[in-house]
N, C-alpha and C positions, 0 to 999 in steps of 0.2 A: 504494500500500500504506500502511496506517495505520502510525503510529510503532511500531517494534518494541520489545517488552519485552526486558530483559537476557537472559533465558533464550533467547528467540527469536534474538537476535543471536548468541549462542553457537552455536546449532544451525546457523545460516546460515554462520558462520565455519568450522564443521566439515564443511560440504558436505551437510548433511541435506536431502534432497529428497523423502523418502517416509517414512511412519510406521514402516516396517520398519527404517529407518536409525537410529531413536532407541534406541541401545544405552546404557542408563544407566550400567552398570558401566564401559564404555569412556569415556563422557563424563566420569564422575567422575574417572577416571584423568587425563584431560587437564587438569583443574583442581586436581590435587594431592591427590585424595581416594582412599583405599583403602577398598574395601567388603568387609565381612564379614557373613555370615549365621550367626546363633547363637541359642541359647535366651536369651530376655530375660524377666525377671519385672517385671510392673507397668508396662511401657512398650512402645511399638512400635519405637522407634529411639533411638539416641543418637549424638552426634558429639563427638569430642575432637580438637582441633587446635592447631597452633602457628602461626607466621607464614605459612607457605606449604604446610603438609602437614597432613592430617587423616585420621582413621580414623572411618568410619561403620559402626555395627553395626545390622543390621536383624533384627527378630524372624523367625526362620526358618520358624516354623509358620503365619505369616500367609498369606492367599490371595495368588496372584501379583499381582493388581491392587493389593492393599493394600501389598505389598512395594515395588512400583514407585513408588506414590505416596509412601510413607514415605521412599524414597531421594530422590525429587525434592524432598520437603519438607526433608530434611537438607541437600541441596545448596543449597536456598534459604537456610537458616541460614548455610551457608558463604559464600554471596554477601553476605548482609546483616549477619550477626552474627559475623564472623570474630574469633577470639580468645577466644570463650566456650565453656565446656563445657555442653552442653545435653542434657537427657533429655526426650523427647517421649512423652506418654501417648496412649492411644487416644482420649481426649476432646479432644485438642489438634490432632491431625493430621486435616485434612479437616473441621473444625468451623467453620462460618461465624461462630459466636459466641465463638471463642477470642480471646485478646488480640492486640494489633496485630502483635507479632513473629511469632506463629504464623500469623496470616492472611497476612502478607507471605510467609512460607515456603510457605504453601499456594498463593498466587498464582504464585510462582516454579515450584512443582511443576506446576501446571496449564499454565503457558506452556511448560514443558519437555516434558511428556508429550503435550500437545494444542496445539501452536503454532497460532495463528490462521491463519497463511499456509497451513497444511495442513488444519486442522480445519474452518474455515468452508466451504471448497469441498466437503469430505466431507459436512458437514451439509446443504448445499444439494442435494447429489445423493441424499441418503438418503430424501427424501420427507416424508410427514406426521410431525409431532412427536407421538410417543407412546413408550411404553417399548420397543416392538419396535425403533423407530428408535434409541433410546438404546443398546440392546443391540448393534445392528449397529455403531454408531460406537465403542462401548467395545471391541468385538472388533478393529476396525481399528486402534485406538490402544493396545490391550493395557492397558486401564485397567478400573477397576470401573464398573458401571452408574451408581452414584451420582455418581462423579467426572465421567463423560461427561454425565449429566443436568444437573448443576450448570453445567458449561461451556456447554451449549446454552442453558439458561434465562437465564444471566447475560448472554448476548449481546443483539443487537438484532433478531434474526430473527423472534421470535414473542412475542406477549403472553401470558406464562405465569408461574406460580409453582410452586415445588417446596417441599413441606412434609414434614418428618420427625417422626413421633410414635413414642413408646414407651409402655409401659404407664402411665407417670406423667403423660403429656401431651406437648405439643409440645416437641421438642428443638431444632429450628432451622428456618429457612426462608430461601429466597432468591427474589427476584422479578426479572423482566425489567426492563430500563430502560424498556420500553414501558408498564409498569403504574404507575398513580398510587399514590404511597406512602401514601395514605389507606386502602388495602386491606391490613389487617393481620390475619392469621389468628388465630382463637380458640386459647386455650391447650389446651382439651380437645376431643377429637373428638365431634362431634354424632352421636347415634344415627340421625339422618336421613341421614348420609353413608355411602355404601358402604364408605369406609375404616374405619369403626367395626367393621363385620363382618369385614373383613380382619384388623384388629388384635386384636379380642377374640372374634370368633366362629369363627375358623378357616376363614373363607371363602376359596376360591381367589382369586388375584389377578384383577383386572378386565382383560379382554383389550383393550378399546378405551375411549377416553374417553366418558363418558355425561353427559347433561345433568342438572344438579341446581340447586336454588335456592341462590343465593349466601348466603342467611341460614343455611345449614347450616355455613358456614365463617367468616362475618364478622359480628361483633356491631355492626352499624351500623343506624341507624333506617331507612335506605333500602335495606338489603341485599335485602329481599324483592322489590324491583323488578327484580332482575337474575337472570340465570342464568350459571353457569360450566359447563365440562365437566371431569369428574373421572376420573382413572384411578389406581389404587393397586396397589402390589406389596409383598410382604414382602422385607425386606433383613436381612442378618446383625445380630445383637444384639437379636432379638425386637422389631424396629421395622417400621413401615410408612412407605413413601415414596409420596407422592401428588403427581401432576401436576395442576395446575389451569390450564385454558386459558380465557382471557378473550376471547371472540369479540365481545362488545358494546363498541364503541369509546367508549361513554360512560364506561367504566371505565379507559380508557387515560390515560396522562400527557399533559398539554397542553403 
């Protein structure tokens, strides 16, 4: 087994052997954190604590998957940033472009909700990588589709990239460790990409990944030499989430 992250060590210490055992409220109690669900304005969650006790408040009208990730995120702050009073907005939780403290809290949340010792075997058993698979894995681990997709793509199983766009352009992206980092997605969606019609044309989501020229996504002199497979869905916040699969091993990291 690979070296365990702190959140994974916590889960093993509590005897967690199945995704259904990941009861975040109970886990929070074991580390001295009381959890409340209440209306919050302009933020998703906040934590206030002393030396060994804290109270986390989670926005009660968020989706169940969002509430769970927000709680995992705040427990990450409790692990990494104890002694601080922190308020986390919607653009900080689950945002790969957030500052180092927020990204560390996100990693803790991902390790807590989707520990690799349970998650990776579930992904291997789930079949082909696409949004149907992401949805199945998200259901198993009681997370959002976005959180499950990021966890899959950031692993070493598949050469893929996940890109999120809003009406104003690219919001964030993550790539697999298998992809060469010279492949950096364009800021704006190309009209040649099916994702453009999903974001701006009201087109239904794409059921399966489809081939498209890589130059629709990447502004490189050699992009037209390659193809990728693309699948896009709508996600909350008037955003489009796109999976790009890199089947051509010339695009892989060396």
